[in-house]
ChimeraX commands (.cxc) that place a marker at each C-alpha (Angstrom):
marker #1 position 1.58,-15.06,-33.46 radius 0.5
marker #1 position 3.01,-12.38,-35.74 radius 0.5
marker #1 position -0.41,-11.68,-37.29 radius 0.5
marker #1 position -2.01,-11.28,-33.83 radius 0.5
marker #1 position 0.71,-8.85,-32.75 radius 0.5
marker #1 position 0.34,-6.90,-35.98 radius 0.5
marker #1 position -3.45,-6.58,-35.57 radius 0.5
marker #1 position -3.04,-5.56,-31.94 radius 0.5
marker #1 position -0.66,-2.76,-32.97 radius 0.5
marker #1 position -3.04,-1.58,-35.69 radius 0.5
marker #1 position -5.98,-1.64,-33.29 radius 0.5
marker #1 position -3.98,0.31,-30.68 radius 0.5
marker #1 position -2.98,3.02,-33.19 radius 0.5
marker #1 position -6.57,3.39,-34.41 radius 0.5
marker #1 position -7.94,3.54,-30.85 radius 0.5
marker #1 position -5.40,6.20,-29.85 radius 0.5
marker #1 position -6.16,8.24,-32.97 radius 0.5
marker #1 position -9.90,8.11,-32.27 radius 0.5
marker #1 position -9.35,9.12,-28.63 radius 0.5
marker #1 position -7.10,12.04,-29.58 radius 0.5
marker #1 position -9.63,13.19,-32.17 radius 0.5
marker #1 position -12.51,13.12,-29.69 radius 0.5
marker #1 position -10.48,15.05,-27.09 radius 0.5
marker #1 position -9.38,17.71,-29.57 radius 0.5
marker #1 position -12.72,19.48,-29.33 radius 0.5
marker #1 position -12.67,19.72,-25.54 radius 0.5
marker #1 position -11.49,22.89,-23.81 radius 0.5
marker #1 position -8.26,22.44,-21.85 radius 0.5
marker #1 position -7.82,24.06,-18.46 radius 0.5
marker #1 position -4.30,24.82,-17.27 radius 0.5
marker #1 position -3.77,25.11,-13.52 radius 0.5
marker #1 position -0.65,26.61,-11.99 radius 0.5
marker #1 position -0.92,26.31,-8.21 radius 0.5
marker #1 position 1.15,28.64,-6.06 radius 0.5
marker #1 position 3.79,27.12,-3.79 radius 0.5
marker #1 position 2.72,27.89,-0.23 radius 0.5
marker #1 position 5.60,26.02,1.36 radius 0.5
marker #1 position 3.15,23.69,3.13 radius 0.5
marker #1 position 3.48,19.93,2.78 radius 0.5
marker #1 position 1.12,18.38,0.27 radius 0.5
marker #1 position -1.08,15.70,1.79 radius 0.5
marker #1 position -1.86,13.25,-0.99 radius 0.5
marker #1 position -3.73,10.27,0.52 radius 0.5
marker #1 position -2.62,6.90,-0.78 radius 0.5
marker #1 position 0.39,8.46,-2.50 radius 0.5
marker #1 position 3.35,10.57,-1.58 radius 0.5
marker #1 position 4.98,10.15,1.83 radius 0.5
marker #1 position 4.40,6.77,3.47 radius 0.5
marker #1 position 5.70,5.79,6.89 radius 0.5
marker #1 position 6.92,2.19,7.08 radius 0.5
marker #1 position 5.93,1.29,10.62 radius 0.5
marker #1 position 6.68,-2.37,9.92 radius 0.5
marker #1 position 8.51,-3.48,6.82 radius 0.5
marker #1 position 8.97,-7.26,6.98 radius 0.5
marker #1 position 10.49,-7.20,10.46 radius 0.5
marker #1 position 8.42,-6.27,13.49 radius 0.5
marker #1 position 9.94,-3.72,15.82 radius 0.5
marker #1 position 12.08,-2.09,13.19 radius 0.5
marker #1 position 11.50,1.37,11.72 radius 0.5
marker #1 position 8.28,2.76,13.24 radius 0.5
marker #1 position 8.17,-0.18,15.62 radius 0.5
marker #1 position 10.94,1.60,17.54 radius 0.5
marker #1 position 8.86,4.76,18.03 radius 0.5
marker #1 position 7.40,5.63,21.40 radius 0.5
marker #1 position 3.68,4.70,21.55 radius 0.5
marker #1 position 2.75,8.39,21.68 radius 0.5
marker #1 position 4.91,9.36,18.68 radius 0.5
marker #1 position 2.78,9.84,15.57 radius 0.5
marker #1 position 5.50,11.72,13.65 radius 0.5
marker #1 position 3.53,14.95,13.60 radius 0.5
marker #1 position 6.82,16.68,12.83 radius 0.5
marker #1 position 6.85,14.93,9.44 radius 0.5
marker #1 position 4.03,16.63,7.53 radius 0.5
marker #1 position 2.57,15.06,4.43 radius 0.5
marker #1 position 2.49,11.48,5.74 radius 0.5
marker #1 position -1.01,10.16,5.02 radius 0.5
marker #1 position -0.40,6.42,4.85 radius 0.5
marker #1 position 1.24,4.05,7.31 radius 0.5
marker #1 position 2.58,0.77,5.97 radius 0.5
marker #1 position 2.25,-2.26,8.26 radius 0.5
marker #1 position 3.87,-5.04,6.22 radius 0.5
marker #1 position 4.55,-7.94,8.53 radius 0.5
marker #1 position 4.93,-11.70,8.33 radius 0.5
marker #1 position 1.96,-13.85,9.31 radius 0.5
marker #1 position 4.19,-15.58,11.87 radius 0.5
marker #1 position 4.02,-12.46,14.06 radius 0.5
marker #1 position 0.21,-12.64,14.03 radius 0.5
marker #1 position 0.03,-16.39,14.56 radius 0.5
marker #1 position 3.19,-17.42,16.43 radius 0.5
marker #1 position 1.65,-20.83,17.13 radius 0.5
marker #1 position -0.99,-22.62,15.09 radius 0.5
marker #1 position -4.37,-21.28,16.20 radius 0.5
marker #1 position -2.98,-18.71,18.68 radius 0.5
marker #1 position -3.22,-15.15,17.42 radius 0.5
marker #1 position -1.42,-12.00,18.52 radius 0.5
marker #1 position -3.74,-9.31,17.12 radius 0.5
marker #1 position -2.29,-6.44,19.19 radius 0.5
marker #1 position 0.83,-6.53,17.00 radius 0.5
marker #1 position -1.38,-4.93,14.30 radius 0.5
marker #1 position -4.28,-3.44,16.25 radius 0.5
marker #1 position -2.17,-1.30,18.57 radius 0.5
marker #1 position -0.09,0.57,15.97 radius 0.5
marker #1 position -2.98,0.71,13.50 radius 0.5
marker #1 position -5.26,2.41,16.02 radius 0.5
marker #1 position -2.56,4.97,16.85 radius 0.5
marker #1 position -2.37,6.02,13.21 radius 0.5
marker #1 position -6.11,5.76,12.50 radius 0.5
marker #1 position -6.78,8.11,15.44 radius 0.5
marker #1 position -4.59,10.67,13.64 radius 0.5
marker #1 position -6.57,10.29,10.39 radius 0.5
marker #1 position -3.95,8.26,8.54 radius 0.5
marker #1 position -4.67,5.41,6.15 radius 0.5
marker #1 position -3.27,1.94,6.81 radius 0.5
marker #1 position -1.66,-0.26,4.16 radius 0.5
marker #1 position -1.74,-3.84,5.41 radius 0.5
marker #1 position 0.11,-6.45,3.34 radius 0.5
marker #1 position 0.63,-9.72,5.21 radius 0.5
marker #1 position 3.53,-11.93,4.17 radius 0.5
marker #1 position 3.91,-15.67,4.22 radius 0.5
marker #1 position 7.66,-15.47,3.66 radius 0.5
marker #1 position 9.59,-12.40,4.82 radius 0.5
marker #1 position 13.04,-13.93,4.37 radius 0.5
marker #1 position 13.34,-14.63,8.09 radius 0.5
marker #1 position 10.23,-16.70,8.82 radius 0.5
marker #1 position 9.54,-18.93,5.84 radius 0.5
marker #1 position 6.15,-20.46,5.14 radius 0.5
marker #1 position 4.57,-19.82,8.52 radius 0.5
marker #1 position 1.09,-19.12,7.21 radius 0.5
marker #1 position -1.09,-21.62,9.05 radius 0.5
marker #1 position -1.93,-24.87,7.24 radius 0.5
marker #1 position -5.63,-24.29,7.81 radius 0.5
marker #1 position -5.39,-20.83,6.28 radius 0.5
marker #1 position -3.63,-22.15,3.18 radius 0.5
marker #1 position -6.11,-25.00,2.79 radius 0.5
marker #1 position -9.07,-22.68,3.30 radius 0.5
marker #1 position -7.79,-20.19,0.71 radius 0.5
marker #1 position -7.08,-22.94,-1.83 radius 0.5
marker #1 position -10.64,-24.30,-1.55 radius 0.5
marker #1 position -12.29,-20.98,-2.48 radius 0.5
marker link #1:1,2 radius 0.2
marker link #1:2,3 radius 0.2
marker link #1:3,4 radius 0.2
marker link #1:4,5 radius 0.2
marker link #1:5,6 radius 0.2
marker link #1:6,7 radius 0.2
marker link #1:7,8 radius 0.2
marker link #1:8,9 radius 0.2
marker link #1:9,10 radius 0.2
marker link #1:10,11 radius 0.2
marker link #1:11,12 radius 0.2
marker link #1:12,13 radius 0.2
marker link #1:13,14 radius 0.2
marker link #1:14,15 radius 0.2
marker link #1:15,16 radius 0.2
marker link #1:16,17 radius 0.2
marker link #1:17,18 radius 0.2
marker link #1:18,19 radius 0.2
marker link #1:19,20 radius 0.2
marker link #1:20,21 radius 0.2
marker link #1:21,22 radius 0.2
marker link #1:22,23 radius 0.2
marker link #1:23,24 radius 0.2
marker link #1:24,25 radius 0.2
marker link #1:25,26 radius 0.2
marker link #1:26,27 radius 0.2
marker link #1:27,28 radius 0.2
marker link #1:28,29 radius 0.2
marker link #1:29,30 radius 0.2
marker link #1:30,31 radius 0.2
marker link #1:31,32 radius 0.2
marker link #1:32,33 radius 0.2
marker link #1:33,34 radius 0.2
marker link #1:34,35 radius 0.2
marker link #1:35,36 radius 0.2
marker link #1:36,37 radius 0.2
marker link #1:37,38 radius 0.2
marker link #1:38,39 radius 0.2
marker link #1:39,40 radius 0.2
marker link #1:40,41 radius 0.2
marker link #1:41,42 radius 0.2
marker link #1:42,43 radius 0.2
marker link #1:43,44 radius 0.2
marker link #1:44,45 radius 0.2
marker link #1:45,46 radius 0.2
marker link #1:46,47 radius 0.2
marker link #1:47,48 radius 0.2
marker link #1:48,49 radius 0.2
marker link #1:49,50 radius 0.2
marker link #1:50,51 radius 0.2
marker link #1:51,52 radius 0.2
marker link #1:52,53 radius 0.2
marker link #1:53,54 radius 0.2
marker link #1:54,55 radius 0.2
marker link #1:55,56 radius 0.2
marker link #1:56,57 radius 0.2
marker link #1:57,58 radius 0.2
marker link #1:58,59 radius 0.2
marker link #1:59,60 radius 0.2
marker link #1:60,61 radius 0.2
marker link #1:61,62 radius 0.2
marker link #1:62,63 radius 0.2
marker link #1:63,64 radius 0.2
marker link #1:64,65 radius 0.2
marker link #1:65,66 radius 0.2
marker link #1:66,67 radius 0.2
marker link #1:67,68 radius 0.2
marker link #1:68,69 radius 0.2
marker link #1:69,70 radius 0.2
marker link #1:70,71 radius 0.2
marker link #1:71,72 radius 0.2
marker link #1:72,73 radius 0.2
marker link #1:73,74 radius 0.2
marker link #1:74,75 radius 0.2
marker link #1:75,76 radius 0.2
marker link #1:76,77 radius 0.2
marker link #1:77,78 radius 0.2
marker link #1:78,79 radius 0.2
marker link #1:79,80 radius 0.2
marker link #1:80,81 radius 0.2
marker link #1:81,82 radius 0.2
marker link #1:82,83 radius 0.2
marker link #1:83,84 radius 0.2
marker link #1:84,85 radius 0.2
marker link #1:85,86 radius 0.2
marker link #1:86,87 radius 0.2
marker link #1:87,88 radius 0.2
marker link #1:88,89 radius 0.2
marker link #1:89,90 radius 0.2
marker link #1:90,91 radius 0.2
marker link #1:91,92 radius 0.2
marker link #1:92,93 radius 0.2
marker link #1:93,94 radius 0.2
marker link #1:94,95 radius 0.2
marker link #1:95,96 radius 0.2
marker link #1:96,97 radius 0.2
marker link #1:97,98 radius 0.2
marker link #1:98,99 radius 0.2
marker link #1:99,100 radius 0.2
marker link #1:100,101 radius 0.2
marker link #1:101,102 radius 0.2
marker link #1:102,103 radius 0.2
marker link #1:103,104 radius 0.2
marker link #1:104,105 radius 0.2
marker link #1:105,106 radius 0.2
marker link #1:106,107 radius 0.2
marker link #1:107,108 radius 0.2
marker link #1:108,109 radius 0.2
marker link #1:109,110 radius 0.2
marker link #1:110,111 radius 0.2
marker link #1:111,112 radius 0.2
marker link #1:112,113 radius 0.2
marker link #1:113,114 radius 0.2
marker link #1:114,115 radius 0.2
marker link #1:115,116 radius 0.2
marker link #1:116,117 radius 0.2
marker link #1:117,118 radius 0.2
marker link #1:118,119 radius 0.2
marker link #1:119,120 radius 0.2
marker link #1:120,121 radius 0.2
marker link #1:121,122 radius 0.2
marker link #1:122,123 radius 0.2
marker link #1:123,124 radius 0.2
marker link #1:124,125 radius 0.2
marker link #1:125,126 radius 0.2
marker link #1:126,127 radius 0.2
marker link #1:127,128 radius 0.2
marker link #1:128,129 radius 0.2
marker link #1:129,130 radius 0.2
marker link #1:130,131 radius 0.2
marker link #1:131,132 radius 0.2
marker link #1:132,133 radius 0.2
marker link #1:133,134 radius 0.2
marker link #1:134,135 radius 0.2
marker link #1:135,136 radius 0.2
marker link #1:136,137 radius 0.2
marker link #1:137,138 radius 0.2
marker link #1:138,139 radius 0.2
view
C-alpha cells in the first residue's frame, strides 16, 4: 500500500511539472471586466431559486403562479427537489402537474431546471414505487 501511494505521489508531481512546463510557453491574457452594477447571469451556477427543497409547497411553492421573481436578477436555475411520493402518491397513480406546472413557468422565462427526485426526504421514507426500484435494479 505504501509503495502504491509513493508511486502515485511521484507520478502526480511529474505530471504537474510537465503540465506547468508546457504551459509556460503560452501567452497569458489578463481580463479585468468593469463593474456595471448589473447582475451577472451565470447559467448553472450562481443564484439558484429553490422552488421545492424536499417539501412541496415550501419556498417557491408559496409564490403566486404568476410570480417568476423577476425582481431577483441573476437567477438562472430553479431547483425542484421533491420526494417521489409527491409524484406517485399511490402506487401507479402519478401527479405530474406537481412538477410540470412550476417547471413550465420557469422554462417560459428562459430558466434552467434542476430536477433531483428523492426516495427519502426525511418526511416520506422509501416511497419510491416497488416497480421502479425493481426496474432500476435489473438494468
